[in-house]
C-alpha positions as CSV (number, residue, x, y, z in Angstrom):
1,X,0.0,0.0,0.0
2,X,1.4,3.4,-0.9
3,X,2.0,5.6,2.1
4,X,1.5,9.3,2.2
5,X,4.0,11.9,3.4
6,X,3.5,11.5,7.1
7,X,6.6,12.5,9.1
8,X,8.0,10.0,11.6
9,X,7.1,12.5,14.4
10,X,3.5,12.7,13.2
11,X,3.3,8.9,12.8
12,X,4.5,8.6,16.4
13,X,1.8,11.1,17.5
14,X,-0.9,9.1,15.7
15,X,0.2,5.8,17.1
16,X,0.2,7.3,20.7
17,X,-3.3,8.7,20.2
18,X,-4.5,5.3,19.0
19,X,-3.0,3.5,22.0
20,X,-4.5,6.2,24.4
21,X,-7.9,5.6,22.8
22,X,-7.6,1.9,23.0
23,X,-6.8,2.1,26.7
24,X,-9.6,4.6,27.3
25,X,-12.5,3.0,25.3
26,X,-11.3,-0.3,24.0
27,X,-11.0,-1.8,20.5
28,X,-14.7,-2.2,19.7
29,X,-15.5,1.4,20.6
30,X,-12.5,2.8,18.8
31,X,-13.4,4.3,15.4
32,X,-11.4,5.9,12.6
33,X,-13.6,9.0,13.3
34,X,-12.4,9.0,16.9
35,X,-8.8,8.7,15.8
36,X,-9.2,11.5,13.3
37,X,-10.8,13.8,15.8
38,X,-8.1,13.0,18.5
39,X,-5.3,13.6,16.0
40,X,-6.8,16.4,14.0
41,X,-6.4,14.5,10.8
42,X,-8.8,13.4,8.2
43,X,-10.3,9.9,8.1
44,X,-9.3,9.7,4.4
45,X,-5.7,10.2,5.4
46,X,-5.9,7.4,8.0
47,X,-7.4,5.0,5.5
48,X,-5.0,6.0,2.8
49,X,-2.0,5.5,5.2
50,X,-3.2,2.3,7.0
51,X,-6.1,0.9,5.1
52,X,-8.1,-0.3,8.0
53,X,-8.7,0.0,11.7
54,X,-7.1,-3.4,12.5
55,X,-3.9,-2.4,10.6
56,X,-3.7,1.0,12.3
57,X,-4.2,-0.5,15.7
58,X,-1.6,-3.3,15.3
59,X,0.9,-1.0,13.7
60,X,0.5,1.3,16.7
61,X,1.1,-1.6,19.1
62,X,4.1,-2.7,17.1
63,X,5.5,0.8,17.0
64,X,5.3,0.9,20.8
65,X,7.5,-2.2,21.3
66,X,10.8,-1.1,23.0
67,X,12.9,-3.7,21.3
68,X,12.6,-6.4,18.7
69,X,13.8,-9.9,19.5
70,X,15.5,-10.0,16.1
71,X,17.9,-7.2,17.2
72,X,19.1,-9.0,20.4
73,X,22.3,-11.0,20.2
74,X,24.3,-11.0,23.4
75,X,26.2,-14.2,22.7
76,X,24.2,-16.5,25.0
77,X,20.5,-17.5,25.2
78,X,20.3,-16.4,28.9
79,X,21.8,-13.1,28.0
80,X,19.4,-12.7,25.1
81,X,16.3,-13.4,27.2
82,X,17.6,-11.1,30.0
83,X,18.3,-8.3,27.4
84,X,14.7,-8.7,26.2
85,X,13.4,-8.4,29.8
86,X,15.9,-5.5,30.7
87,X,14.6,-3.6,27.6
88,X,11.2,-3.4,29.1
89,X,9.8,-0.8,31.6
90,X,7.6,-2.1,34.4
91,X,5.1,0.8,34.1
92,X,4.9,0.4,30.4
93,X,4.6,-3.4,30.7
94,X,1.6,-3.0,33.0
95,X,-0.1,-0.7,30.5
96,X,0.8,-3.0,27.6
97,X,-0.4,-6.1,29.4
98,X,-3.8,-4.6,30.0
99,X,-3.9,-3.4,26.3
100,X,-3.0,-6.8,25.0
101,X,-5.7,-8.5,27.2
102,X,-8.3,-6.2,25.6
103,X,-7.0,-6.8,22.1
104,X,-7.0,-10.6,22.7
105,X,-10.6,-10.4,23.8
106,X,-11.5,-8.3,20.7
107,X,-9.7,-10.7,18.4
108,X,-12.2,-13.4,19.2
109,X,-15.0,-11.6,17.4
110,X,-12.9,-9.8,14.8
111,X,-11.1,-12.0,12.2
112,X,-9.6,-8.9,10.5
113,X,-8.0,-7.9,13.8
114,X,-6.8,-11.4,14.4
115,X,-5.2,-11.6,11.0
116,X,-3.5,-8.2,11.4
117,X,-2.2,-9.2,14.9
118,X,-0.8,-12.5,13.4
119,X,0.8,-10.9,10.3
120,X,2.1,-7.6,11.8
121,X,2.8,-8.4,15.4
122,X,3.1,-12.1,16.2
123,X,4.9,-13.4,13.1
124,X,7.7,-10.9,13.2
125,X,8.3,-11.6,16.9
126,X,8.2,-15.4,16.2
127,X,10.7,-14.9,13.4
128,X,12.9,-13.0,15.9
129,X,12.5,-15.6,18.6
130,X,13.3,-18.4,16.1
131,X,16.6,-16.5,15.2
132,X,17.5,-16.2,18.9
133,X,16.8,-19.9,19.5
134,X,18.6,-21.0,16.3
135,X,21.7,-19.1,17.4
136,X,21.5,-20.9,20.8
137,X,21.4,-24.2,19.0
138,X,24.3,-23.2,16.7
139,X,26.4,-22.2,19.8
140,X,25.6,-25.6,21.3
141,X,23.7,-24.2,24.2
142,X,20.5,-26.1,23.3
143,X,20.5,-29.5,21.7
144,X,19.2,-29.5,18.1
145,X,15.7,-30.8,18.0
146,X,15.1,-30.3,21.7
147,X,11.4,-30.9,22.2
148,X,11.0,-27.7,24.3
149,X,12.1,-25.4,21.5
150,X,8.7,-25.5,19.9
151,X,7.1,-24.4,23.2
152,X,9.2,-21.4,24.1
153,X,6.7,-18.9,22.7
154,X,4.0,-20.6,24.7
155,X,6.0,-20.4,27.8
156,X,6.7,-16.7,27.3
157,X,3.0,-15.9,26.6
158,X,2.1,-18.0,29.6
159,X,4.2,-15.9,31.8
160,X,2.3,-12.8,30.8
161,X,-1.1,-14.3,31.0
162,X,-0.7,-16.5,34.2
163,X,0.8,-13.8,36.4
164,X,-2.3,-11.6,36.0
165,X,-4.8,-14.5,36.2
166,X,-3.2,-16.3,39.2
167,X,-1.7,-13.4,41.2
168,X,-3.9,-10.5,39.9
169,X,-0.6,-8.7,39.3
170,X,0.9,-7.6,35.9
171,X,4.2,-9.2,34.9
172,X,7.2,-7.1,35.7
173,X,10.9,-7.3,35.0
174,X,11.8,-9.1,38.2
175,X,9.1,-11.7,37.6
176,X,10.0,-12.3,34.0
177,X,13.8,-12.5,34.7
178,X,13.1,-15.1,37.4
179,X,10.7,-17.0,35.1
180,X,13.3,-17.2,32.4
181,X,15.8,-18.7,34.8
182,X,13.4,-20.9,36.7
183,X,11.2,-22.2,33.8
184,X,12.4,-21.5,30.2
185,X,16.1,-22.1,30.5
186,X,15.7,-25.4,32.5
187,X,13.0,-26.6,30.0
188,X,15.7,-26.1,27.3
189,X,18.3,-28.0,29.3
190,X,20.3,-24.9,30.3
């Protein structure tokens, strides 16, 4: 899709407004009209730039990510996971966790949102995680074909979801660092 001439600063403002609206009113109530009003832009510009509400929302979420897994390479799997955790901010993680719970709920009734989440958010992160794990196998840290390799993403998602459900607390850096050392690395034989 051809993009118009939106500056990176303006794009960041638009994404922040979308995230603020999502936190305030949720995905279902968010409209392109509301985004246009909040950002003093035209609805036509929003559709020309992003094509649809699901794409705009997911690109805003993706833009907000502090670090991409594909960019992390510390030389060890433990170091890579800890760099991922260290790149997060507890306050931001709490807000993002609530936002992702709301989007997960909205995905159930919206196949376009689900598809956009898979294509623009999940698949790039899975590709990055695959690269991190492949390097660990190449370095000999994890045995090639280790059965837990296919479940690392499930363990990571589980950490985010279970903490809120079981303890009624959002995940934070200390919890995630401990989870990596106590659950993920031992599952991989490290």
